[in-house]
DSSP file (Angstrom, degrees, kcal/mol; ACC not computed):
  #  RESIDUE AA STRUCTURE BP1 BP2  ACC     N-H-->O    O-->H-N    N-H-->O    O-->H-N    TCO  KAPPA ALPHA  PHI   PSI    X-CA   Y-CA   Z-CA
    1    1 A M              0   0    0      0, 0.0    79,-0.0     0, 0.0     0, 0.0   0.000 360.0 360.0 360.0 134.9  -52.8   11.6  -47.4
    2    2 A P        -     0   0    0      0, 0.0     2,-0.2     0, 0.0    78,-0.0  -0.279 360.0-115.8 -61.3 146.9  -53.8    8.2  -48.7
    3    3 A A        -     0   0    0      1,-0.1     2,-0.5     2,-0.0     3,-0.1  -0.540  31.8-102.6 -81.8 149.6  -55.4    5.7  -46.4
    4    4 A L    >   -     0   0    0     -2,-0.2     3,-1.0     1,-0.2     4,-0.1  -0.628  28.8-155.2 -71.1 119.6  -53.5    2.5  -45.5
    5    5 A I  T 3  S+     0   0    0     -2,-0.5     3,-0.3     1,-0.3    -1,-0.2   0.926  90.0  37.7 -66.8 -46.1  -55.3   -0.2  -47.6
    6    6 A G  T 3> S+     0   0    0      1,-0.2     4,-2.7     2,-0.1    -1,-0.3  -0.155  73.1 138.9-100.0  39.1  -54.3   -3.1  -45.3
    7    7 A D  H <> S+     0   0    0     -3,-1.0     4,-2.2     1,-0.3    -1,-0.2   0.879  75.0  45.8 -51.8 -46.1  -54.7   -1.3  -42.0
    8    8 A R  H  > S+     0   0    0     -3,-0.3     4,-2.1     1,-0.2    -1,-0.3   0.871 112.3  51.4 -67.1 -37.0  -56.3   -4.3  -40.3
    9    9 A L  H  > S+     0   0    0     -3,-0.2     4,-2.6     2,-0.2    -2,-0.2   0.890 109.5  50.1 -66.8 -41.0  -53.8   -6.7  -41.7
   10   10 A V  H  X S+     0   0    0     -4,-2.7     4,-2.4     1,-0.2    -2,-0.2   0.923 111.8  47.6 -65.2 -42.9  -50.9   -4.6  -40.4
   11   11 A L  H  X S+     0   0    0     -4,-2.2     4,-2.1    -5,-0.2    -2,-0.2   0.865 111.3  51.3 -65.8 -35.0  -52.4   -4.4  -37.0
   12   12 A Q  H  X S+     0   0    0     -4,-2.1     4,-2.8     2,-0.2     5,-0.2   0.902 110.0  49.8 -65.2 -43.9  -53.0   -8.1  -36.9
   13   13 A A  H  X S+     0   0    0     -4,-2.6     4,-2.1     2,-0.2     6,-0.4   0.909 110.1  50.5 -61.5 -42.3  -49.4   -8.7  -38.0
   14   14 A L  H  X>S+     0   0    0     -4,-2.4     5,-1.5     2,-0.2     4,-1.3   0.941 113.3  46.0 -57.2 -49.5  -48.1   -6.4  -35.2
   15   15 A H  H  <5S+     0   0    0     -4,-2.1     3,-0.4     1,-0.2    -2,-0.2   0.938 115.1  45.4 -62.6 -47.5  -50.2   -8.2  -32.6
   16   16 A R  H  <5S+     0   0    0     -4,-2.8    -1,-0.2     1,-0.2    -2,-0.2   0.844 116.8  44.6 -67.5 -31.7  -49.3  -11.8  -33.8
   17   17 A S  H  <5S-     0   0    0     -4,-2.1    -1,-0.2    -5,-0.2    -2,-0.2   0.636 108.1-119.8 -87.8 -14.0  -45.6  -11.0  -34.1
   18   18 A G  T  <5 +     0   0    0     -4,-1.3    -3,-0.2    -3,-0.4    -4,-0.1   0.649  66.6 145.2  82.0  11.9  -45.3   -9.1  -30.8
   19   19 A G      < -     0   0    0     -5,-1.5     2,-0.3    -6,-0.4    -1,-0.1   0.076  35.5-143.3 -75.3-171.7  -44.2   -6.1  -32.7
   20   20 A G        -     0   0    0     -3,-0.1     2,-0.3     2,-0.0    -1,-0.1  -0.837   2.2-130.9-145.8-179.6  -44.9   -2.5  -32.1
   21   21 A A        -     0   0    0     -2,-0.3     2,-0.4    -7,-0.0     0, 0.0  -0.966   9.4-150.3-138.9 153.6  -45.6    0.8  -33.8
   22   22 A V        -     0   0    0     -2,-0.3     2,-0.3     2,-0.0    32,-0.1  -0.992  17.8-129.4-126.7 135.7  -44.2    4.3  -33.5
   23   23 A A        -     0   0    0     -2,-0.4     2,-0.4    31,-0.1    34,-0.0  -0.644  23.2-167.3 -83.6 137.8  -46.1    7.5  -34.2
   24   24 A V        -     0   0    0     -2,-0.3    26,-0.1    33,-0.0    30,-0.1  -0.991  20.6-119.8-128.1 133.7  -44.3   10.0  -36.5
   25   25 A S     >  -     0   0    0     -2,-0.4     4,-2.6     1,-0.1     5,-0.2  -0.282  22.3-116.8 -71.4 154.8  -45.4   13.6  -36.9
   26   26 A E  H  > S+     0   0    0      1,-0.2     4,-2.3     2,-0.2     5,-0.2   0.901 117.8  53.5 -56.1 -41.8  -46.5   15.0  -40.3
   27   27 A E  H  > S+     0   0    0      1,-0.2     4,-2.4     2,-0.2    -1,-0.2   0.892 109.5  47.1 -63.9 -38.9  -43.6   17.4  -40.2
   28   28 A Q  H  > S+     0   0    0      2,-0.2     4,-2.9     1,-0.2     5,-0.3   0.911 110.0  53.1 -69.0 -40.9  -41.1   14.5  -39.6
   29   29 A M  H  X S+     0   0    0     -4,-2.6     4,-2.4     1,-0.2    -2,-0.2   0.952 112.8  44.4 -59.1 -49.8  -42.6   12.4  -42.4
   30   30 A S  H  X S+     0   0    0     -4,-2.3     4,-2.1     2,-0.2    -1,-0.2   0.919 113.6  50.2 -59.5 -47.6  -42.2   15.3  -44.8
   31   31 A F  H  X S+     0   0    0     -4,-2.4     4,-2.1     1,-0.2    -1,-0.2   0.912 113.4  45.1 -54.5 -48.5  -38.7   16.1  -43.6
   32   32 A D  H  X S+     0   0    0     -4,-2.9     4,-2.7     2,-0.2    -1,-0.2   0.802 106.9  58.5 -74.2 -30.0  -37.6   12.5  -43.9
   33   33 A M  H  X S+     0   0    0     -4,-2.4     4,-1.7    -5,-0.3    11,-0.4   0.947 110.8  44.4 -56.6 -48.5  -39.2   12.1  -47.3
   34   34 A Q  H  X S+     0   0    0     -4,-2.1     4,-3.2     1,-0.2    -2,-0.2   0.885 110.8  54.5 -63.2 -39.2  -37.0   15.0  -48.4
   35   35 A T  H  X>S+     0   0    0     -4,-2.1     4,-2.9     2,-0.2     5,-0.5   0.919 105.8  51.8 -61.5 -46.8  -34.0   13.5  -46.7
   36   36 A L  H  X5S+     0   0    0     -4,-2.7     6,-1.9     1,-0.2     4,-1.5   0.890 114.1  44.9 -58.0 -39.9  -34.4   10.1  -48.5
   37   37 A H  H  X5S+     0   0    0     -4,-1.7     4,-1.4     4,-0.3    -2,-0.2   0.954 116.9  43.0 -67.1 -50.3  -34.5   12.1  -51.8
   38   38 A A  H  <5S+     0   0    0     -4,-3.2    -2,-0.2     1,-0.2    -3,-0.2   0.901 126.2  30.0 -67.5 -42.0  -31.5   14.3  -51.0
   39   39 A R  H  <5S+     0   0    0     -4,-2.9    -1,-0.2    -5,-0.2    -3,-0.2   0.780 136.4  20.3 -89.4 -30.2  -29.2   11.7  -49.5
   40   40 A E  H  <<S-     0   0    0     -4,-1.5    -3,-0.2    -5,-0.5    -2,-0.2   0.457  93.3-120.2-120.6  -5.3  -30.2    8.5  -51.3
   41   41 A G     <  +     0   0    0     -4,-1.4     2,-0.5    -5,-0.4    -4,-0.3   0.733  62.2 147.0  68.9  19.5  -32.0    9.6  -54.5
   42   42 A I        -     0   0    0     -6,-1.9     2,-1.7    -7,-0.1    -1,-0.2  -0.801  47.6-145.2 -93.4 127.1  -35.1    7.8  -53.4
   43   43 A D        +     0   0    0     -2,-0.5    34,-1.5    -3,-0.1    35,-0.2  -0.536  38.4 179.4 -88.4  70.6  -38.4    9.4  -54.5
   44   44 A A        -     0   0    0     -2,-1.7     2,-0.1   -11,-0.4    32,-0.1  -0.265  26.2-126.5 -74.3 156.3  -40.1    8.4  -51.3
   45   45 A T     >  -     0   0    0     30,-0.3     4,-2.2    31,-0.1     5,-0.1  -0.406  36.1-101.2 -81.4 171.3  -43.7    9.1  -50.3
   46   46 A E  H  > S+     0   0    0      1,-0.2     4,-1.8     2,-0.2     5,-0.1   0.872 127.9  55.8 -61.5 -34.8  -44.5   10.7  -47.0
   47   47 A E  H  > S+     0   0    0      2,-0.2     4,-0.9     1,-0.2    -1,-0.2   0.889 106.6  50.0 -66.2 -35.4  -45.3    7.2  -45.7
   48   48 A G  H >> S+     0   0    0      1,-0.2     4,-1.0     2,-0.2     3,-0.7   0.902 107.8  53.3 -64.7 -41.5  -41.8    6.1  -46.8
   49   49 A G  H 3X S+     0   0    0     -4,-2.2     4,-2.2     1,-0.2    -1,-0.2   0.836  99.8  64.3 -60.7 -33.2  -40.4    9.1  -44.9
   50   50 A A  H 3X S+     0   0    0     -4,-1.8     4,-2.4     1,-0.2    -1,-0.2   0.825  95.4  57.9 -60.0 -33.5  -42.3    7.9  -41.9
   51   51 A T  H <X S+     0   0    0     -4,-0.9     4,-1.9    -3,-0.7    -1,-0.2   0.915 108.4  44.5 -66.2 -39.5  -40.2    4.8  -41.8
   52   52 A L  H  X S+     0   0    0     -4,-1.0     4,-2.3     2,-0.2    -2,-0.2   0.906 113.1  52.6 -67.6 -40.8  -37.0    6.8  -41.5
   53   53 A G  H  X S+     0   0    0     -4,-2.2     4,-2.0     1,-0.2    -2,-0.2   0.887 110.0  48.0 -58.8 -41.6  -38.7    9.0  -38.9
   54   54 A A  H  X S+     0   0    0     -4,-2.4     4,-2.5     2,-0.2    -1,-0.2   0.871 109.3  52.4 -68.8 -38.0  -39.7    6.0  -36.8
   55   55 A L  H  X S+     0   0    0     -4,-1.9     4,-2.5     2,-0.2     5,-0.2   0.910 108.2  52.0 -62.9 -40.3  -36.2    4.5  -37.1
   56   56 A R  H  X S+     0   0    0     -4,-2.3     4,-3.0     2,-0.2     5,-0.2   0.944 110.7  48.9 -59.8 -46.7  -34.8    7.9  -35.8
   57   57 A I  H  X S+     0   0    0     -4,-2.0     4,-2.1     1,-0.2    -2,-0.2   0.938 111.0  48.5 -59.7 -45.1  -37.2    7.7  -32.8
   58   58 A L  H  <>S+     0   0    0     -4,-2.5     5,-2.5     2,-0.2     4,-0.3   0.896 113.1  47.3 -62.9 -40.7  -36.3    4.1  -32.0
   59   59 A L  H ><5S+     0   0    0     -4,-2.5     3,-1.5     1,-0.2    -1,-0.2   0.921 110.8  53.3 -66.3 -44.4  -32.5    4.9  -32.1
   60   60 A E  H 3<5S+     0   0    0     -4,-3.0    -2,-0.2     1,-0.3    -1,-0.2   0.865 107.1  50.4 -58.2 -37.1  -33.0    8.0  -30.0
   61   61 A R  T 3<5S-     0   0    0     -4,-2.1    -1,-0.3    -5,-0.2    -2,-0.2   0.509 124.7-103.3 -82.4  -1.5  -34.8    6.1  -27.3
   62   62 A G  T < 5 +     0   0    0     -3,-1.5    -3,-0.2    -4,-0.3    -2,-0.1   0.568  63.6 156.4  95.8   8.4  -32.0    3.5  -27.2
   63   63 A D      < -     0   0    0     -5,-2.5     2,-0.3    -6,-0.2    -1,-0.3  -0.417  22.5-163.3 -63.6 141.8  -33.5    0.6  -29.2
   64   64 A R        -     0   0    0     -2,-0.1     2,-0.4     0, 0.0    -5,-0.0  -0.945   6.4-143.9-129.4 154.1  -30.9   -1.7  -30.7
   65   65 A F        -     0   0    0     -2,-0.3     4,-0.1     1,-0.1    -2,-0.0  -0.945  10.1-159.1-122.9 135.8  -31.2   -4.3  -33.5
   66   66 A D  S    S+     0   0    0     -2,-0.4    -1,-0.1     2,-0.1     3,-0.1   0.779  80.1  26.7 -79.7 -29.2  -29.5   -7.6  -33.8
   67   67 A G  S    S-     0   0    0      1,-0.2    -2,-0.1     0, 0.0     0, 0.0  -0.420 104.4 -50.0-120.8-168.9  -30.0   -7.9  -37.6
   68   68 A P        -     0   0    0      0, 0.0     2,-0.5     0, 0.0    -1,-0.2  -0.269  46.1-136.5 -64.2 154.9  -30.5   -5.7  -40.6
   69   69 A V        -     0   0    0     -4,-0.1     2,-0.5    -3,-0.1    -4,-0.0  -0.970  17.4-163.5-114.0 129.6  -33.1   -3.0  -40.6
   70   70 A V        -     0   0    0     -2,-0.5     2,-0.5     2,-0.0     0, 0.0  -0.946   5.0-160.7-118.3 128.5  -35.3   -2.6  -43.7
   71   71 A L        -     0   0    0     -2,-0.5     2,-0.5     2,-0.0   -23,-0.1  -0.924  14.7-146.4-106.3 128.1  -37.3    0.5  -44.4
   72   72 A F        -     0   0    0     -2,-0.5     2,-0.5   -25,-0.1   -21,-0.2  -0.811  17.0-177.0 -98.8 128.0  -40.1    0.0  -46.9
   73   73 A N        -     0   0    0     -2,-0.5   -30,-0.1     1,-0.1    -2,-0.0  -0.959   5.3-178.5-117.5 107.1  -41.2    2.7  -49.3
   74   74 A T        +     0   0    0     -2,-0.5     2,-0.3     2,-0.0    -1,-0.1   0.240  57.8  26.2 -98.8  14.5  -44.2    1.3  -51.2
   75   75 A G  S    S-     0   0    0    -32,-0.0     2,-0.4   -30,-0.0   -30,-0.3  -0.937  75.1-101.3-158.2 179.8  -44.9    4.2  -53.6
   76   76 A S    >>  -     0   0    0     -2,-0.3     3,-1.4   -32,-0.1     4,-0.7  -0.929  21.1-133.8-113.3 136.9  -43.6    7.1  -55.5
   77   77 A A  G >4>S+     0   0    0    -34,-1.5     5,-2.4    -2,-0.4     3,-1.2   0.859 107.6  63.4 -55.2 -32.9  -44.0   10.8  -54.4
   78   78 A L  G >45S+     0   0    0      1,-0.3     3,-1.4   -35,-0.2    -1,-0.3   0.827  90.0  65.4 -61.3 -30.4  -45.0   11.5  -58.0
   79   79 A K  G <45S+     0   0    0     -3,-1.4    -1,-0.3     1,-0.3    -2,-0.2   0.812 108.8  38.8 -61.0 -31.1  -47.9    9.2  -57.7
   80   80 A Y  G <<5S-     0   0    0     -3,-1.2    -1,-0.3    -4,-0.7    -2,-0.2   0.270 119.2-105.3-104.3  10.6  -49.4   11.7  -55.1
   81   81 A G  T < 5S+     0   0    0     -3,-1.4     2,-0.2     1,-0.3    -3,-0.2   0.683  74.9 141.0  77.1  15.7  -48.3   14.8  -56.8
   82   82 A L      < -     0   0    0     -5,-2.4     2,-0.4    -6,-0.2    -1,-0.3  -0.632  37.2-155.1 -91.3 150.5  -45.6   15.4  -54.3
   83   83 A R        -     0   0    0     -2,-0.2     2,-0.3    -3,-0.1   -49,-0.1  -0.995  10.1-139.5-129.0 126.9  -42.2   16.8  -55.3
   84   84 A A              0   0    0     -2,-0.4   -50,-0.1     1,-0.1   -41,-0.0  -0.695 360.0 360.0 -81.1 140.7  -39.0   16.2  -53.3
   85   85 A A              0   0    0     -2,-0.3    -1,-0.1     0, 0.0   -51,-0.1   0.470 360.0 360.0 -77.0 360.0  -36.9   19.4  -53.3
């Protein structure tokens, strides 16, 4: 799996904004990568799948959002030699 290029910048932004992070399993990332492809036609990376997995976790624990929720997929599965089924 590719390393996050701006890992320190992401952690700094989380700290400064009072934001948080959610851990998503490798299996969930892969499942949600496939889900994004099958349901939305998005050729997401596993990292993109992690955003959907994290949203699922937040909703399951009862988090609610006042505004829109945006999931970022910053690459293509093809770039990493992955194929969505």
